[in-house]
C-alpha angles and dihedrals in degrees: 000000000000117000130195127191115254092178133009141162131195115249116232135173113273129190105210130139111279119265116242124197096324144125126243128207114197116193123205143168115231128207114206129036126242144170096217128037145177131203127217125212123193136206091177095142101027121124092204139025119297116223116202122179138181094008118176141168129223143162113264126241104196125324103311106015129082133207099249093197089064098048119120125184117235120227134188113211086340095307126119093218134047139190115214118203119231110279093014138106134209133210120213124233112268112271129193109248132159098227115176122200119279092014128168110229138173127217110202125187142160125240110204117206122350117333126185110236091223105128124057145088119277124208093029092163086223129100113239131178141234117197133223113264116305146043106307097153091127096046117122091204107032113223100240126220094170144333127236138194094226137084117228128207097330109101109161148024112196125187130204106260144177123261088252094059114110123223111207117194118194110204111193152108134260090316089064092035086053100232114196091019119132111278118247090010097102093223097149111127091240087057091054090047088053092050091049094048093050091049096046104032109020142262097293102036101102138357115214115213113194110212098169121137123186114249094016120155137194095231113023139045121243124205088256100042146022114243118269090255092052096048097040099102092046100041100036116018095038095052113111116263096354114175103151135041128199113193120199105166134126106075093097091045086058093045094048090206093191094056094228111150091207088062097051103133125229127193098252093053093046092049090048090052092049092050089056090059090056093044093050093045094049090048088057091048092254122141107236122216126177135202127216117245115258124231122258106170103144100032118155096193092091107002116219097027092111116073131163089248092054090045088056090054091049090053093049092049092048091049088053093047093051093048103033129108095201093094126049095233144000131228111199102214091158094056089049097051110027126106104249090208092048103025095182089063137064118256105258093234090062097039122103089208102265090082092230104068126052123239122246085271089047094053092047089049089055089055090047093053093061115103105231088205086077086080099047 
């Protein structure tokens, strides 16, 4: 069997209160369709084993309710429970499931005992649910103790696919993760790319796997994420069925959010880091595509991060991106979203208001400016 990711998220270290004898329901929007699927769970940042039981997947009916007729139990080597070692992941057994394109699905699973909430994806822009105490994995309406804007432990849904199916990984920071976008609206630019691919090329043409993490950088780690270079093998090459990569990283290298002078980025170091993404992708048989770095002059998210010197570095890197031969293709996100009268700033119509992140319309416009012919 060949599988391609229809939805993914990049695991990162989280610092939430431990879970104790409760059930989680994680809600996601898929991209491509399939008749058979598998689910991945990760304990990438756990210090101890992760025990998951009675996990299942179903189509959603509204925010908290599932379509019971669609529910399928997940097994691992035929067992209904699994223990995941620290730093490891597991893939469920294949299960028959009539998954249509752009489907809203829920993965529900029980966490016996006390579990550290150490591995997940913060800022999911998706409402997920934590139950009252007990095993409620088979509940149609989950008894809710609280909701949370994070995904925990589940990192991928992959569907059986044909050899012609494309697998498109988007490696980025909060601009790819869609920080500040409307929760539950699926306005990330990879979401819009998925919608366009389904509409133009069919329900099984190309799975879109969003591997954006807020604050991510090319060259240096952040407390909430390994650098793009460090996580590349895990978050790009190891994704199921990957054939294409889109890189949009570098803004946080410029902003130097940690204020460490030794981590001040220069153009040559950023370009060398970007070249490594292409080299590693091509060595794995993956087509490498790169996006230009968008402007952020008057950002209010972290005042003082923009300086004329850093703007010069951004322009030099973008000039290299537009003229380089290291990558197979270029997506000019800057050209699509900048203010022509103030080219170091976002055009107000695409700006969420913090002058760094796009609005919902801006994120969708990013998805609209991608030439679908890049994936032919």
